N, C-alpha and C positions, 0 to 999 in steps of 0.2 A: 488341546485346542477345541474350540466349539465346532469347527468345521470337520473335525476328524482327521485333518492333515497334520503331519508332523511339522513343527516349525524348524526352519533352517536359518542360519545366519547369512546375511548378504555378503558376498565376497568383497574385500576391501577395494578391489579394482573395478567394481561395478558402478561406482558413482564418481563423477568429476564435479568439483565445486569451483566456481569462479566468483570472485567478489565484484559486483557491479556498482555503479554509482548509486548513491541514495536516491530514492524516487523523487524527493522534493528538494534536491540540491539547487535547483534554479531559483527557488524562493522558499528558503527555510522558515519555518514558523517561529514566531517570537515567544511561543509558549508550548505547553505540552500538546502533542497531537493525541486527541481523544479517540479518533476513529479514522481508519483507512480502509477503503473498500474499492475493489476493482469492479468495473462494469462487466456484466456477465458475457458480453459478446464483443468486447474490444479491449484495447490496451490502455483504456482510460482509468486513472486512479483518482478517487475523491478523498481528500483529507479534510478533517474538521478538527479545530483546535480551540483551546481556551483563550486564544488571542482574538476570538470572535470572527474567525475567517474560515470560509470554505474555499478550497482550491482544487482545481482539476489539472492533472498532468497527463501528457501522452507518454507512456512508458515504452522506451525502446532499449533501455540498458546502457545507452551511451549519452544522449542529450537529455532525455526525460523532460521535454519542454513543457512549460506551464501554459495551459490552454486558457484558463479563466480563473479569476479570484473574486470573491465577494466578501465585503466586510459588513458585519451587522453591529451597529451601535448598541451597547447595553445588552448583548446577548452572547455570553460565553457558550460555546457549542459543546455539548456533552456527547452527542451521537449523531451520525448521519448515515443514510443508506442511499444506494443508487440502484436503479432498475432499468 
């Protein structure tokens, strides 16, 4: 190892995994989601897709409410960032 420490395996009981609702289940995209970015200081998620839509969701793992959506005519979105 680069740090000089011996690597060890994580015990099987150390992680618990729970399947939550899809982030965009309140308004599923009609096309491929090209970009999904979380706001650095909140639970907001921005999605951008080839259906020409940007959508913002408030992620709580239960409702994941849609906050806002914008459609851009003639502009399939390849990438989006949030800051």
